[in-house]
C-alpha positions as CSV (number, residue, x, y, z in Angstrom):
1,M,-29.3,-62.0,-33.0
2,H,-31.0,-62.8,-36.3
3,D,-29.1,-64.6,-39.1
4,S,-27.4,-62.9,-42.0
5,N,-30.3,-63.5,-44.4
6,F,-32.7,-61.6,-42.1
7,L,-30.2,-58.7,-41.7
8,K,-29.6,-58.4,-45.4
9,E,-33.3,-58.5,-46.2
10,H,-34.1,-55.7,-43.8
11,N,-30.9,-53.6,-44.4
12,A,-32.0,-49.9,-44.8
13,R,-35.7,-50.8,-45.0
14,H,-36.6,-49.5,-41.6
15,L,-33.6,-47.3,-40.9
16,W,-32.6,-43.9,-42.3
17,H,-28.9,-43.4,-42.4
18,P,-27.2,-40.0,-41.5
19,M,-25.8,-38.1,-44.5
20,A,-27.4,-40.4,-47.0
21,H,-30.5,-40.3,-49.3
22,P,-33.0,-42.9,-48.2
23,A,-33.5,-44.0,-51.8
24,D,-29.8,-44.5,-52.3
25,S,-29.6,-46.6,-49.2
26,L,-32.4,-48.8,-50.5
27,A,-30.9,-49.2,-53.9
28,N,-27.4,-49.7,-52.6
29,P,-27.7,-51.3,-49.2
30,P,-24.8,-50.3,-46.8
31,E,-22.1,-52.7,-45.8
32,I,-23.1,-54.5,-42.7
33,V,-20.1,-54.4,-40.4
34,V,-20.2,-57.0,-37.6
35,G,-16.7,-57.1,-36.2
36,G,-13.7,-54.9,-35.5
37,D,-10.2,-55.9,-34.4
38,G,-7.1,-53.7,-34.4
39,V,-7.4,-51.4,-37.4
40,E,-9.5,-53.8,-39.4
41,I,-13.3,-54.4,-39.7
42,T,-15.2,-57.5,-40.8
43,D,-18.5,-57.5,-42.7
44,I,-21.4,-59.9,-42.5
45,D,-19.9,-62.1,-45.2
46,G,-16.6,-62.4,-43.4
47,H,-14.7,-59.9,-45.7
48,R,-12.0,-58.2,-43.7
49,T,-10.7,-54.7,-44.6
50,V,-8.4,-52.0,-43.2
51,D,-10.7,-49.3,-41.9
52,A,-9.2,-46.2,-43.6
53,V,-12.1,-44.1,-42.3
54,G,-11.2,-44.8,-38.7
55,G,-14.9,-45.2,-37.8
56,L,-15.7,-41.6,-38.5
57,W,-12.4,-39.8,-37.7
58,N,-12.7,-41.2,-34.1
59,V,-11.3,-44.7,-33.6
60,N,-7.8,-43.4,-33.1
61,L,-6.7,-46.4,-31.0
62,G,-8.4,-49.1,-33.2
63,Y,-11.1,-51.6,-32.2
64,S,-9.1,-53.6,-29.6
65,C,-8.3,-51.0,-27.0
66,A,-8.8,-53.2,-23.9
67,P,-8.2,-50.4,-21.3
68,V,-11.1,-48.4,-22.6
69,K,-13.4,-51.4,-22.8
70,Q,-12.5,-52.4,-19.3
71,A,-13.0,-48.9,-17.9
72,I,-16.5,-48.8,-19.4
73,A,-17.4,-52.2,-17.9
74,A,-16.0,-51.3,-14.5
75,Q,-17.9,-47.9,-14.4
76,L,-21.2,-49.6,-15.4
77,E,-20.8,-51.8,-12.4
78,K,-20.0,-48.9,-10.1
79,L,-22.2,-46.0,-11.3
80,P,-23.8,-46.4,-14.7
81,Y,-25.3,-42.9,-14.7
82,Y,-25.9,-39.8,-12.6
83,S,-26.5,-36.2,-13.6
84,I,-23.9,-33.4,-13.1
85,F,-26.4,-30.6,-13.3
86,R,-26.0,-28.2,-10.4
87,G,-25.7,-29.8,-7.0
88,T,-24.2,-33.2,-8.0
89,T,-21.1,-34.6,-9.7
90,N,-19.1,-37.8,-9.9
91,D,-15.6,-38.9,-9.3
92,A,-14.8,-39.9,-12.9
93,V,-15.8,-36.5,-14.3
94,I,-13.6,-34.7,-11.7
95,E,-10.6,-36.8,-12.5
96,L,-11.2,-36.3,-16.3
97,S,-11.4,-32.5,-15.9
98,T,-7.9,-32.4,-14.2
99,M,-6.4,-34.7,-16.9
100,L,-7.8,-32.5,-19.7
101,R,-6.5,-29.4,-17.9
102,D,-3.0,-30.9,-18.1
103,F,-3.4,-32.2,-21.7
104,F,-4.6,-28.8,-23.0
105,E,-2.3,-26.6,-20.9
106,P,0.0,-25.8,-23.8
107,D,-3.1,-24.6,-25.7
108,G,-3.9,-22.2,-22.8
109,L,-7.1,-24.1,-21.9
110,S,-8.0,-25.1,-18.3
111,R,-11.7,-25.5,-17.9
112,A,-14.0,-28.2,-19.4
113,F,-17.7,-28.3,-20.1
114,F,-18.8,-31.8,-21.0
115,T,-21.3,-32.6,-23.8
116,S,-22.6,-35.7,-25.7
117,G,-20.6,-35.2,-28.9
118,G,-19.1,-32.8,-31.4
119,S,-22.3,-31.0,-32.6
120,D,-23.2,-30.4,-28.9
121,S,-19.7,-29.0,-28.2
122,V,-19.9,-26.6,-31.1
123,E,-23.4,-25.4,-30.0
124,V,-22.2,-24.8,-26.5
125,A,-19.0,-23.0,-27.6
126,L,-21.0,-20.6,-29.8
127,R,-23.5,-19.9,-27.0
128,L,-20.7,-19.3,-24.5
129,A,-19.1,-16.9,-26.9
130,R,-22.3,-14.7,-26.9
131,Q,-22.7,-15.0,-23.2
132,Y,-19.0,-14.0,-22.6
133,H,-19.5,-10.7,-24.4
134,K,-22.8,-10.0,-22.6
135,L,-21.0,-10.5,-19.3
136,R,-18.4,-8.0,-20.4
137,G,-21.1,-5.4,-21.3
138,E,-20.9,-5.9,-25.1
139,A,-24.3,-7.4,-25.7
140,G,-24.1,-6.3,-29.3
141,R,-21.5,-8.9,-30.2
142,V,-23.8,-11.7,-31.5
143,K,-22.5,-12.5,-35.0
144,F,-20.3,-15.4,-36.0
145,L,-17.8,-15.7,-38.8
146,S,-16.5,-18.9,-40.3
147,L,-14.9,-20.5,-43.4
148,K,-16.6,-21.7,-46.5
149,K,-16.0,-25.4,-46.8
150,G,-15.9,-25.6,-43.0
151,Y,-18.0,-28.2,-41.1
152,H,-19.3,-27.7,-37.6
153,G,-22.0,-30.2,-37.0
154,T,-25.7,-30.5,-37.4
155,H,-27.3,-28.4,-34.7
156,T,-29.0,-25.2,-35.8
157,L,-26.2,-22.9,-34.7
158,G,-23.5,-25.3,-36.0
159,A,-25.3,-25.7,-39.3
160,S,-25.6,-22.0,-39.6
161,V,-21.8,-21.5,-39.4
162,N,-21.2,-24.6,-41.7
163,G,-19.6,-23.5,-45.0
164,N,-20.9,-26.3,-47.2
165,A,-24.3,-25.9,-49.0
166,N,-24.9,-29.7,-48.7
167,F,-25.4,-29.3,-45.0
168,R,-27.4,-26.1,-45.2
169,T,-29.9,-25.6,-48.0
170,A,-32.4,-28.3,-47.1
171,Y,-32.8,-26.7,-43.7
172,E,-32.7,-23.0,-44.5
173,P,-33.5,-20.4,-43.2
174,L,-30.9,-21.0,-40.5
175,M,-29.8,-18.6,-37.8
176,P,-29.2,-15.0,-38.9
177,G,-25.9,-13.3,-38.2
178,C,-23.6,-16.0,-39.6
179,Y,-21.2,-15.0,-42.3
180,H,-18.5,-16.8,-44.3
181,I,-15.2,-16.0,-45.8
182,P,-13.3,-17.9,-48.5
183,A,-11.3,-20.9,-47.3
184,P,-7.6,-21.3,-48.0
185,Y,-8.5,-24.0,-50.5
186,T,-5.7,-23.9,-53.1
187,Y,-7.3,-26.2,-55.6
188,R,-10.5,-24.2,-55.9
189,N,-10.8,-20.6,-54.7
190,P,-12.4,-17.3,-56.0
191,F,-8.9,-15.7,-56.4
192,N,-7.6,-18.4,-58.7
193,E,-4.5,-18.4,-56.5
194,T,-2.4,-21.5,-56.4
195,D,0.3,-20.3,-54.1
196,T,-0.6,-21.4,-50.6
197,A,1.1,-18.5,-48.8
198,K,-0.4,-15.9,-51.1
199,L,-3.8,-17.5,-50.8
200,A,-3.6,-17.4,-47.0
201,Q,-3.0,-13.7,-47.1
202,L,-5.9,-13.1,-49.5
203,C,-8.2,-15.0,-47.2
204,L,-7.0,-13.1,-44.2
205,A,-7.6,-9.9,-46.1
206,A,-11.1,-11.1,-46.8
207,L,-11.6,-11.7,-43.1
208,E,-10.4,-8.2,-42.3
209,D,-12.8,-6.8,-44.9
210,E,-15.8,-8.8,-43.6
211,I,-15.1,-7.7,-40.0
212,K,-14.9,-4.1,-41.1
213,F,-18.1,-4.4,-43.1
214,Q,-20.0,-6.1,-40.2
215,D,-18.5,-3.7,-37.6
216,P,-16.1,-5.5,-35.1
217,G,-18.4,-4.5,-32.2
218,T,-21.1,-6.8,-33.5
219,I,-19.0,-10.0,-33.9
220,A,-18.8,-12.6,-31.1
221,A,-16.5,-15.2,-32.5
222,F,-14.7,-16.7,-35.5
223,I,-14.9,-20.5,-35.6
224,M,-12.6,-22.7,-37.7
225,E,-11.1,-26.1,-38.0
226,P,-7.3,-26.0,-37.9
227,I,-7.4,-28.3,-40.9
228,L,-10.8,-28.5,-42.6
229,G,-11.9,-32.1,-42.4
230,A,-15.4,-33.0,-43.9
231,G,-15.0,-30.2,-46.4
232,G,-12.3,-32.3,-48.1
233,V,-9.2,-32.2,-45.9
234,I,-8.0,-28.7,-46.6
235,P,-4.8,-27.8,-44.7
236,P,-4.1,-24.0,-44.7
237,H,-0.7,-22.4,-45.1
238,E,1.2,-22.3,-41.8
239,S,0.6,-18.5,-41.6
240,F,-3.2,-18.7,-41.8
241,M,-4.4,-19.7,-38.3
242,P,-1.8,-17.5,-36.6
243,G,-3.1,-14.7,-38.8
244,V,-6.7,-15.4,-37.8
245,R,-5.6,-15.3,-34.1
246,E,-3.9,-11.9,-34.5
247,I,-6.9,-10.4,-36.3
248,C,-9.4,-11.8,-33.8
249,S,-7.4,-10.5,-30.8
250,R,-7.0,-7.1,-32.3
251,H,-10.8,-6.8,-32.8
252,G,-11.9,-8.4,-29.5
253,I,-13.3,-11.4,-31.3
254,L,-13.1,-14.8,-29.7
255,L,-11.4,-17.6,-31.7
256,I,-13.1,-21.0,-31.4
257,A,-11.0,-23.9,-32.6
258,D,-13.3,-26.7,-33.8
259,E,-11.1,-29.7,-33.0
260,V,-13.7,-32.4,-32.9
261,I,-11.6,-34.1,-35.6
262,T,-8.1,-32.8,-35.0
263,A,-7.6,-33.1,-31.2
264,F,-5.7,-36.0,-29.7
265,G,-3.0,-36.5,-32.3
266,R,-4.6,-36.8,-35.7
267,T,-2.5,-34.0,-37.2
268,G,0.8,-35.3,-35.9
269,S,0.5,-32.8,-33.0
270,W,-1.6,-33.2,-29.9
271,T,-4.0,-30.6,-31.2
272,G,-4.5,-28.8,-34.5
273,S,-4.1,-25.4,-32.8
274,R,-0.8,-26.5,-31.3
275,H,0.2,-27.7,-34.8
276,W,0.0,-24.1,-36.0
277,G,1.3,-22.5,-32.7
278,V,-2.1,-20.9,-31.8
279,R,-3.9,-20.6,-28.5
280,P,-7.7,-20.4,-29.1
281,D,-10.2,-18.9,-26.6
282,L,-12.5,-22.0,-26.8
283,L,-11.8,-25.4,-28.3
284,T,-14.4,-28.1,-29.1
285,C,-13.5,-31.8,-29.0
286,A,-15.3,-35.2,-29.1
287,K,-14.8,-38.2,-31.3
288,A,-11.4,-39.6,-30.3
289,I,-11.9,-38.5,-26.6
290,T,-13.4,-42.0,-26.0
291,N,-12.0,-43.7,-29.2
292,G,-15.6,-43.7,-30.4
293,Y,-16.6,-46.3,-27.8
294,F,-19.0,-43.9,-26.0
295,P,-20.8,-40.7,-27.1
296,F,-18.9,-37.9,-25.3
297,G,-17.5,-34.4,-26.0
298,A,-16.1,-31.3,-24.3
299,V,-15.6,-27.6,-24.7
300,M,-12.3,-26.4,-23.4
301,V,-12.2,-22.9,-22.1
302,S,-9.2,-20.5,-21.7
303,D,-8.3,-18.8,-18.5
304,G,-9.3,-15.4,-19.9
305,V,-12.8,-16.5,-20.8
306,A,-13.2,-18.5,-17.6
307,E,-12.3,-15.5,-15.5
308,V,-15.2,-13.5,-16.9
309,F,-17.7,-16.2,-16.0
310,E,-16.2,-17.1,-12.6
311,K,-15.9,-13.5,-11.4
312,D,-19.5,-12.5,-12.4
313,E,-21.6,-11.4,-9.4
314,T,-24.8,-10.6,-11.3
315,G,-25.9,-14.2,-11.7
316,K,-25.8,-13.9,-15.5
317,G,-22.7,-16.0,-15.6
318,A,-24.8,-19.1,-14.9
319,I,-24.4,-21.5,-17.9
320,G,-27.8,-22.2,-19.4
321,S,-26.6,-25.0,-21.6
322,G,-26.3,-28.7,-20.8
323,Y,-27.4,-32.1,-21.8
324,T,-28.8,-35.1,-19.9
325,Y,-25.7,-37.0,-20.6
326,S,-23.2,-34.1,-20.0
327,G,-20.4,-35.6,-17.9
328,H,-21.8,-39.1,-18.1
329,P,-19.7,-41.2,-15.6
330,V,-19.3,-44.0,-18.1
331,G,-18.2,-41.6,-20.8
332,A,-15.8,-39.9,-18.4
333,A,-14.3,-43.3,-17.4
334,A,-13.9,-44.2,-21.1
335,A,-12.2,-40.8,-21.7
336,I,-9.8,-41.2,-18.8
337,A,-8.6,-44.6,-20.1
338,C,-8.5,-43.4,-23.6
339,L,-6.4,-40.3,-22.7
340,K,-4.0,-42.5,-20.8
341,E,-3.6,-44.9,-23.6
342,T,-3.3,-42.1,-26.2
343,E,-0.4,-40.6,-24.3
344,R,1.2,-43.9,-23.5
345,L,1.3,-44.9,-27.1
346,Q,2.3,-41.3,-28.2
347,V,0.0,-41.8,-31.2
348,K,0.8,-38.4,-32.6
349,D,4.2,-39.6,-33.6
350,N,2.9,-42.6,-35.5
351,A,0.2,-40.4,-37.1
352,A,3.0,-38.1,-38.4
353,A,5.1,-41.0,-39.7
354,R,2.3,-43.0,-41.3
355,G,0.7,-39.9,-42.5
356,E,3.9,-39.0,-44.4
357,Q,4.0,-42.5,-45.9
358,L,0.3,-42.3,-46.9
359,F,0.6,-38.8,-48.4
360,K,3.6,-39.8,-50.5
361,G,1.8,-42.8,-51.9
362,L,-1.3,-40.8,-52.7
363,T,0.8,-38.2,-54.4
364,A,2.2,-40.8,-56.8
365,F,-1.4,-41.5,-58.0
366,K,-1.6,-38.0,-59.4
367,Q,1.2,-38.9,-61.8
368,K,-0.3,-42.2,-62.7
369,Y,-4.1,-41.5,-63.0
370,E,-5.6,-38.5,-64.9
371,L,-8.7,-38.7,-62.7
372,V,-6.8,-37.6,-59.6
373,G,-7.0,-33.9,-59.8
374,D,-5.7,-33.0,-56.3
375,V,-4.0,-34.7,-53.4
376,R,-4.3,-33.1,-50.0
377,G,-2.7,-34.0,-46.7
378,G,0.8,-34.0,-45.3
379,H,-0.3,-33.2,-41.7
380,G,-0.7,-36.5,-39.9
381,L,-3.4,-39.0,-40.8
382,M,-5.7,-36.6,-42.7
383,C,-5.6,-37.1,-46.4
384,A,-7.9,-36.6,-49.4
385,L,-8.0,-37.2,-53.1
386,E,-10.2,-35.0,-55.3
387,L,-11.3,-36.8,-58.4
388,V,-12.1,-35.0,-61.7
389,S,-13.2,-36.1,-65.2
390,D,-11.1,-33.4,-66.7
391,R,-8.1,-31.8,-65.1
392,A,-8.2,-28.6,-67.2
393,S,-11.7,-27.7,-66.2
394,K,-11.6,-29.5,-62.8
395,T,-15.0,-31.0,-63.5
396,P,-15.9,-33.3,-60.6
397,I,-16.0,-36.9,-61.4
398,D,-19.5,-38.6,-61.7
399,K,-21.0,-40.4,-58.8
400,K,-21.0,-43.8,-60.6
401,T,-17.2,-43.7,-61.3
402,I,-16.2,-42.7,-57.8
403,G,-18.6,-45.4,-56.5
404,S,-16.8,-48.0,-58.6
405,V,-13.5,-46.9,-57.1
406,H,-15.0,-47.2,-53.6
407,R,-16.4,-50.7,-54.3
408,T,-13.1,-52.0,-55.9
409,A,-11.0,-50.6,-53.1
410,Y,-13.3,-52.3,-50.6
411,E,-13.0,-55.6,-52.4
412,N,-9.2,-55.2,-52.3
413,G,-9.0,-54.6,-48.6
414,A,-9.7,-51.0,-47.7
415,M,-12.8,-49.2,-46.4
416,I,-12.6,-45.6,-47.7
417,R,-15.0,-42.7,-47.5
418,V,-16.5,-40.9,-50.5
419,S,-17.8,-37.4,-50.0
420,G,-18.9,-35.7,-53.2
421,N,-16.0,-36.1,-55.6
422,N,-13.5,-36.6,-52.7
423,I,-12.0,-39.7,-51.2
424,I,-11.3,-39.0,-47.6
425,L,-8.8,-41.1,-45.5
426,S,-8.7,-40.8,-41.7
427,P,-7.5,-44.2,-40.5
428,P,-6.7,-45.2,-36.8
429,L,-3.5,-43.6,-35.5
430,V,-2.1,-47.0,-34.6
431,L,-2.0,-48.5,-38.1
432,T,1.3,-49.9,-39.3
433,E,3.4,-49.4,-42.5
434,Q,1.9,-52.6,-43.9
435,H,-1.6,-51.3,-43.3
436,V,-0.8,-48.1,-45.2
437,N,0.5,-50.2,-48.1
438,T,-2.8,-52.2,-48.1
439,V,-4.8,-49.0,-48.4
440,L,-2.6,-47.7,-51.2
441,N,-2.8,-51.0,-53.1
442,A,-6.5,-51.1,-52.7
443,L,-6.9,-47.6,-54.1
444,D,-4.5,-48.4,-56.9
445,A,-6.8,-51.3,-57.9
446,G,-9.8,-49.0,-57.6
447,F,-8.3,-46.4,-60.0
448,A,-7.1,-49.0,-62.4
449,A,-10.6,-50.4,-62.7
450,V,-12.0,-47.2,-64.0
451,A,-9.0,-45.5,-65.6
């Protein structure tokens, strides 16, 4: 490995970073992270911080999860790779499928289709939704509905149902037949409604209206995050997702729960759908399924959807989607170990407790600092602060100021994530009360520096 001077000299010069402008990366070289232990990371200069980003929503068990590391090493010795395309499989992927059946049983999901990550899982789920309707003789059901502010990955279909212009406009035109309804975003919405329950009903009415306008017989699925993540941590009212479920069922529309972020305990429940008491038809997951230690994902399928495929006698039920690394034995071994450790530690309970502590501390900032326009969270370890330069007009804060908050917080012991004018926090689910205090103190220092 080259020395630190070499790495700093070449930082961002030959590498384009995801979700970043190349010029920004050159002007402001990214932090070079060289170590991780527990819930903390260490940069190239030896500076240690609590990782309040949790990798990227995925390192739920922290950076020292020995069972997952050992499972990866053991599987590499035994069988480092083999395809599970038709005709072959492996023992790890069979065991994992049974474990996931048990884990997702309360959500009504019993079949797994494995992918290489979250964007892959979304793409497969959307394709399966269209195929399901074709198998049932409703080939006209090809459209998709989703929420504005929603995020569903970077593949073409996933980007098409994304509800954030930042992930769309540079690549348009995207896929036709994708339509969006207002998100239950209390701080900013077209109805100027601040009551969360009333806003949920207005958004549900907008969904009904869009379905009627498009014609229910043309719509394949509605896809949503149980709590919107990358869009700024937007938790809906408890009536919203059950309302979506009822509307979709009544119109024969599949409900796809995008749980790439929310599955495996982050919301304080084992799944975001379960948090709201909803059973989706399809569910996408990835990220925490291997604690971020190996690229892996899955689409979970309900009995009702599975039955249509498995009883098909025309041959059209053959699944024409798959990836070279679908069901990778090393990824499957990592997921098995990760799921065992996730359940052993009951991380959902700690996520709920520490999430309550974090949300309470963040809420206090709104009273202390005028630049904190909105605080969102209260459902496990998913929180966000929306920063504004003027509360009355809700004008987003400028890039330089929020950048200063980020830098000062980092210097004071917390890695946070900036997205637009939002600070998003999604730390590992195994952090302690003291770790939460470190994050809050670091943010306090960041706000004080620019207030």
